[in-house]
C-alpha positions in Angstrom: -51.1 106.5 4.4 -50.7 102.8 4.7 -47.1 101.7 5.2 -45.6 98.9 3.1 -45.6 96.6 6.1 -49.2 97.1 6.8 -50.1 96.7 3.1 -48.3 93.3 3.2 -50.4 92.2 6.1 -53.6 93.6 4.6 -52.9 91.7 1.4 -52.3 88.4 3.2 -55.5 88.7 5.3 -57.5 90.0 2.4 -56.5 87.2 0.2 -57.5 84.7 2.9 -60.9 86.1 3.1 -61.4 86.5 -0.6 -60.3 83.0 -1.6 -62.4 81.3 1.2 -65.4 83.4 0.3 -65.2 82.2 -3.3 -64.8 78.6 -2.2 -67.9 78.8 0.0 -69.8 80.5 -2.8 -69.2 77.4 -4.9 -71.7 75.6 -2.7 -74.5 77.8 -4.1 -77.1 75.3 -5.4 -75.2 72.3 -4.0 -75.5 72.5 -0.2 -77.0 69.5 1.5 -80.1 71.4 2.8 -81.6 74.8 2.0 -80.8 76.2 5.5 -77.2 75.3 5.0 -77.2 77.0 1.6 -78.2 80.2 3.3 -75.7 79.8 6.1 -72.7 79.2 3.8 -73.8 82.1 1.6 -73.9 84.4 4.6 -70.4 83.3 5.8 -69.1 83.9 2.3 -70.6 87.4 2.2 -69.0 88.2 5.6 -65.6 87.1 4.3 -66.1 89.1 1.1 -66.8 92.2 3.1 -63.6 91.7 5.1 -61.7 91.1 1.9 -63.0 94.4 0.4 -61.9 96.4 3.4 -58.5 94.7 3.6 -57.7 94.8 -0.1 -58.7 98.4 -0.5 -56.2 99.1 2.2 -53.5 97.5 0.1 -54.5 99.0 -3.2 -57.4 98.9 -5.8 -59.6 96.1 -4.6 -60.8 95.1 -8.1 -57.4 95.0 -9.6 -56.0 93.0 -6.7 -58.8 90.5 -6.9 -59.2 90.1 -10.6 -56.0 91.1 -12.3 -53.2 89.5 -10.3 -51.5 86.3 -11.3 -51.5 83.2 -9.2 -48.0 83.8 -7.7 -49.0 87.3 -6.5 -51.7 86.0 -4.1 -50.6 85.6 -0.5 -53.4 83.6 1.0 -52.9 80.5 3.1 -53.0 77.3 1.3 -55.6 76.0 3.7 -58.3 78.4 2.4 -57.8 77.5 -1.3 -58.4 73.7 -0.8 -61.3 72.4 -2.8 -64.6 72.0 -1.1 -64.6 68.2 -1.4 -67.6 66.7 0.4 -69.5 68.7 3.1 -67.3 67.3 5.8 -64.2 68.6 4.0 -65.7 72.0 3.9 -66.6 72.0 7.6 -63.1 70.8 8.6 -61.5 73.6 6.6 -63.9 76.1 8.2 -63.2 74.8 11.7 -59.5 75.2 11.3 -59.6 78.6 9.7 -62.3 80.3 11.6 -60.8 79.2 14.9 -57.5 80.8 13.8 -59.3 83.9 12.4 -61.3 84.5 15.6 -58.1 84.4 17.7 -56.3 86.7 15.2 -59.1 89.3 15.1 -59.5 89.2 18.9 -55.8 89.9 19.2 -55.8 92.7 16.6 -58.9 94.3 18.1 -57.0 94.6 21.4 -54.2 96.7 19.8 -54.1 100.3 18.5 -52.7 99.1 15.2 -54.1 99.7 11.7 -56.4 96.6 11.8 -58.0 97.2 15.2 -61.2 98.8 13.9 -61.8 96.1 11.3 -61.0 93.3 13.7 -63.3 94.7 16.4 -66.2 94.5 13.9 -65.2 91.2 12.2 -64.5 89.2 15.3 -68.3 89.0 16.0 -68.9 87.6 12.5 -66.1 85.2 12.8 -67.4 83.9 16.2 -70.5 82.8 14.3 -68.4 81.2 11.6 -66.4 79.2 14.2 -69.5 78.2 16.1 -71.2 77.0 12.9 -68.2 74.9 12.0 -68.0 73.5 15.6 -71.6 72.4 15.6 -71.4 70.7 12.3 -68.1 68.9 13.4 -70.0 67.6 16.4 -73.0 66.5 14.4 -70.9 64.7 11.8 -68.2 63.3 14.0 -70.6 62.0 16.7 -73.4 61.0 14.3 -73.6 58.2 11.8 -70.8 55.9 11.0 -70.5 57.4 7.5 -70.5 61.0 8.9 -67.8 60.1 11.4 -65.6 58.5 8.8 -65.9 61.4 6.4 -65.3 64.0 9.1 -62.2 62.1 10.4 -60.9 61.8 6.8 -61.4 65.5 6.2 -59.7 66.6 9.5 -56.7 64.4 8.8 -56.4 65.5 5.1 -56.3 69.2 6.0 -54.1 69.0 9.1 -50.9 69.5 7.2 -52.1 72.9 6.0 -52.6 74.4 9.5 -49.0 75.2 10.5 -48.7 78.0 8.0 -51.4 80.1 9.9 -48.9 80.8 12.6 -45.9 81.8 10.6 -45.0 85.5 10.9 -46.5 88.1 8.6 -45.0 91.6 8.4 -47.4 94.1 10.0 -49.3 91.7 12.2 -48.6 92.7 15.8 -50.0 89.6 17.5 -48.7 86.8 19.7 -48.5 84.0 17.2 -47.1 81.5 19.6 -49.9 82.1 22.1 -52.4 82.0 19.3 -51.1 78.6 18.1 -51.3 77.2 21.6 -54.9 78.5 22.0 -55.8 77.2 18.5 -54.6 73.7 19.3 -56.4 73.6 22.6 -59.7 74.8 21.0 -59.5 72.4 18.0 -58.5 69.4 20.0 -61.4 70.0 22.4 -63.9 70.2 19.6 -62.5 67.0 18.0 -62.5 65.1 21.2 -66.2 66.1 21.8 -67.0 64.9 18.3 -65.3 61.5 19.1 -62.7 62.2 16.4 -59.0 61.5 16.7 -56.7 64.5 16.6 -54.6 64.1 13.5 -50.9 63.4 13.8 -48.1 64.5 11.4 -46.3 67.7 10.5 -48.1 71.0 10.6 -45.3 73.5 11.4 -41.7 74.1 10.6 -41.0 73.2 7.0 -44.6 73.7 5.9 -45.0 70.3 4.3 -47.8 71.7 2.2 -45.8 74.7 0.9 -46.0 78.4 1.5 -49.1 80.3 0.3 -47.9 83.4 2.0 -44.9 83.4 -0.4 -47.1 82.9 -3.5 -46.7 79.1 -3.7 -50.1 77.5 -4.2 -51.6 74.1 -4.7 -52.7 72.8 -8.1 -56.4 73.5 -7.6 -55.9 77.2 -6.9 -55.0 78.0 -10.5 -58.3 76.5 -11.7 -60.3 78.4 -9.0 -58.6 81.7 -9.8 -59.3 81.3 -13.5 -63.0 80.8 -12.8 -63.0 83.7 -10.3 -61.3 86.2 -12.7 -62.8 85.1 -16.0 -65.7 87.6 -16.3 -63.6 90.6 -15.3 -60.8 89.7 -17.6 -63.2 89.0 -20.5 -64.8 92.4 -20.2 -62.1 94.9 -19.1 -63.4 98.2 -18.0 -67.0 97.1 -18.0 -69.4 98.4 -15.3 -72.5 96.7 -14.0 
């Protein structure tokens, strides 16, 4: 039986994957090229698969996804940020997938409750990270417009990154070591993309708030209403 501590961690990680999956799914029919439409859809499906496993560990996956109120979600504020333009989506993906790859690699090396999931998901997330890195390089070191948009996106989302390395009950990983590795990896990608590493707060007081504690940004409520609308409109329906 899952302990309360493990359920807390499963909920946090499951919400991360669920919310980002929905955000990426919003690109359906709107991606800049057909190939990218398929790539974003595949990443979204990978994340949805992770979310189902994690949320089912914490309780009934459908109820947790579609019947909870906004303050009951424990996802990072980073993953709930609107897609914005394509550069904004890529910056969000770069920051999160780099973190998620480090997290799953760490969890896979333990004998904890998330080891099996992490061992499988780390391969998926390696692709998510590489995809984001390649687009960061293409946009950052490409046209003047691409460079400006990528820089603006990286700077705008920087303040949401510190929350990733705050403790979560049930996650037996070296968060300090992960944060150091994350900074090194992200800085290396940004430098290769001729982008300036953003400055400003990203740790400590969490200038952006605390999604892990149920505090979310304004756009999250609108996204959640859209995601839950069909299920709430037809309670008990099967498809």
